[in-house]
N, C-alpha and C positions, 0 to 999 in steps of 0.2 A: 428464709432457708430454701424455699421452693424455687425462687429465682436462681439462687447460687447453684442449686442441685441441677437445674435446667442448663445453666451455663457450663457446669462441670461435664454433664451429659454430652453436650454439643462438642465440648473440647476433645472428649475421648473418641467420639464418632469421627471428628475430622483427623485426629492422629492415626486411628485405625485405618481410615480411608487412604490416607497419605501412605502408609506402610504397604497396603495391598497394592497400590499403584507402583510403589517401587519394586515389589515383587514381580509385578507384570513386566515392567520395563527391563528388569534383570532377566528374566526368562527369555524376553524377545531379543535382547543383546546376545544371550547364550546361543539362541537359534541362529541368529544372523552370523555370529562368529564360527559356527559349526558349518554353515552354508558356504562361507568364504573359504574355510578350510578345504571343504570338498572341492569347490571350483579350482582351487590352486593344485590340489592333487590331480585333477582332470588336465589342467593346463600342463603340468609336469609330464603326464602321459603323452600328451599330444607332441611335446617338444623332443621326447624319446623317439616318436615315430618320425618326426621331421629329420632327425639325425640318423636314421637307420639302426636305432638301438632297440626298437620294438616293433613287432610285427604290425603290418597295416595292409589289409587284403585290397584296399581301393585306394585310388588316387585322386578322387574327384569330390572329396568332402571339404567343406569350408566352414559352415556355421556351427552353432552349437546343436541344433536340431539333427543335422546330418551326422554329427558326432555320436549323439545318442543313439541314432538309428544304427550306426555301425556297431556300437557296443552291443545292442540287442541282438544283432544278427550274428555276431562272432560265435564260433563254437567254443566249448569248453577249452580254455587255454592249455596248451601243452607245456611241458617243462621248458623254461625259458633257454634259448641257446646261450651258451657261455659267451662272454665278450673276452676276445683276445686281442690286447693292444697291439700285437704285431701283425694282426690281419685286418683286412678292411671291415667295414661295418656289416653285421650279420644279415641285415635287411635292406630293401631299397629305400632311398630317402624319400619319404612320403611328401608329395606334391612339390618336391625339389625346391624348397623355398631359399630366399636370400635373408640371412640374419643381418639386422642393422642396428648397431649399438650407438646410443647417443649420450652425450653429457654436456651439460650447459653451465657455465660460470657466469656470474653477474656481479656488479658492484655490490659489495656486502652492505653498503649504506642506501643504494638506490636500485633496488632490484629490476626496475625497467630497464636499466642500462646492462643489456647482455653484452659481455666483453669477449666470451670464447665459446665456441661450439666444437665438441669432438664428435667425429663419425667414424666408426669402424665397421666394415662390411666383410661378411663371410658368406660365399655362395656355396651351397652344398654340392653343386655340380663340379666343383673344384675338388671335392673330397672323394669322389667316385674312384674305387680301386685303390684308395690310399688308406693305410693303416694309421689309426690315431697316434700310436705310440704312448709311452707312459706320460700321463698328465696331459695328453692331447698334444704333445710337442710337434708331430708332424702337421696335425690339423691347424695349429696355431699359426704356422708358416703362411698359411693361405689368407690370413686376415689382412685386409687393406684399410689403413688408417689415415685419416686427415685431420687437421688442426686448423679451424677457421679463428682467426683473430680480427676484431673490429678496429678499424683505423681511428676512429674518433675516440677510442677509449684506450689507445695504446699506452698512455702514460699511467693508467691506473693498474695497481697491484693490490690485491686483497691482503690484509696483514692482521686485522683485528680478531676475526672469528676463525679464519683459517689461513694458512701460509700459502698464499697463491704464487705460481710460478709460470706465468704465461709464456715466458721465454725459453722454457725448457721442454719442448715437445722431443720426445725420444724415439719416435717411430717415422720420422721424415722431416720434411720442412714445412713450417706453418705457412698458412696462405692469408693474405690481407684482404679483407672484404670491408666495404662500406657498411654503415648501419642500415642504410636504405636498401642495399642488395643482399643483406644477410639471409632474409627469408627465403628469396628466390634461389639463392645459392643452395641452401639446406634443402628445400623442396625438390630441386633438380637432382640432388644426390640421391633421393629416393626413386628415381626414375630408371629402373634396372630393365634393360631390354631383354627380350626373350633370347636364349640361347639358339633357338631354331632359326634357320635362314629362311624359313618359309613364312614367318609371321613376326611382326614386331609388337606382339602383344606384350604387356608388362608382366613381370614376375610376381609370385606370391611372396609377401615380405613378412618378416616376423620382427617386431620391435624389441630390443634388449636394453635394459637399463637397470642402474641401481637405485631404488626408491624412485622409479621412473616417473611417477606421476607429476612430480615437481618439475622434471625436465620438459614433460609434455605441455604443461602450463606455460613454461617460458617460451617455448616455440610457438604456441599459440598467439602469444602477445606479438610476434613479428609475422603472423600470418601463415605459419606452417601448419598443414592439416595432416592428421594421421588416422582419421577415422577408417573404420573398417567399411569396405565397400560393399554393395549388395551381393547377394549369393549368386555365384556363377561367374564372377568377375574377379580379376587380380587385385592385388593391393594388400594393405596389412591385414593379416589374417589371424594374428595372435601376438601376445605380449609376454616377455619374460622379465619378471622383476627378480633380479639376483638375490636381493635382500630377502624378499619373501620366500623364494625357492630354497635358499639355504636354510633359512628357519624351519622350513617344513621337512626338508630332507634330514636334517640333524635333531629334529624334535625339540627345538628351543622355544621359550616363550616370546622372545622379543628378536628384533632383527639386529644385525651387526653392521658395523662400517665396512666399507670396502677393503680398508687396510687390514682389518682383522680377519676377513675371509682369505685375502691373499696369503696371510701367515699360516692359516689352516692347510692350505695347500702347498706350503713351503716355497712360496713365490715372493720375491722382493718387489715391492711397488715403488719405482723411482719416481720422484717428482710428482706426487699425487696432488690432486687439485689443479692440475693443468688438464682442461678439458679433453684434449687429445689423448693424453695417457690414461685418463680414467676411463674413456670410452673403450680404449683398447684393452685394458686390464678387466673391465666388466665383460667383455666378450670371452677373454681367456678363461675367467672364473667360471662363466656359464658352461663352457666346454668341460672343465675340470669336474665340475660338480655333477654334470649329466653322466659323464663317463664313470665316475666313481659310484653313482647311484644305480648304474646299469649293470654293474659287475655281478 
């Protein structure tokens, strides 16, 4: 009986320890989720400043520490200026960045075979003095879109998991690129020259994508780098994940597909899962949600 009681006691202690550890893990996950949520809210505020929809008194802040310092120095916020869709943005475009939206399609059976890359670019300097119009219709005309197709995989069309349509780019002509040159072509698309005639310094860039982490991983496979550069230099200074931004703005527990978000803004997405079209629609969705959220 004594041996049985000892074994039973050990079993209860082990069960209790397991329960306590689960509670600790659960609390840690809750804290991490809360911190991630806060980071998304801060990112959303930054993007508002990039688009001239939110006040920013300085134009030289790049990293997280500088952003926190800026918030600490800001006076008590005044009543926000109303956003009129028929008038230009109420504030200057903070740091005058260039938004670059990407989408990558790969062979659904061999993900290392990248078949398409879509790139859409929106330069905030092209929006100066321009009203956004309803749903950002005026600003959306300034988006420049490209669709890169890989020559070696021209015959492949995804059909099992998604309905691919690589031959249906609706915003221009597709460009054929070899698999060996794809990384260099994409990397070169990120080299946006300065608008100033006195310098050739690169511009500040903001990466845009829908569930963008997977696209970044695909581009890393072909040698494309999008890491943030050190403070004081240009390059990618922020990321907009439209799936996560929409979830935060609407207060939803899970992310939605791009097609669902397009419907929310009464937009029709033609030939989705074409990388060029998806990159373009992702940029348009970003503008729509930021304008809606800033009203």
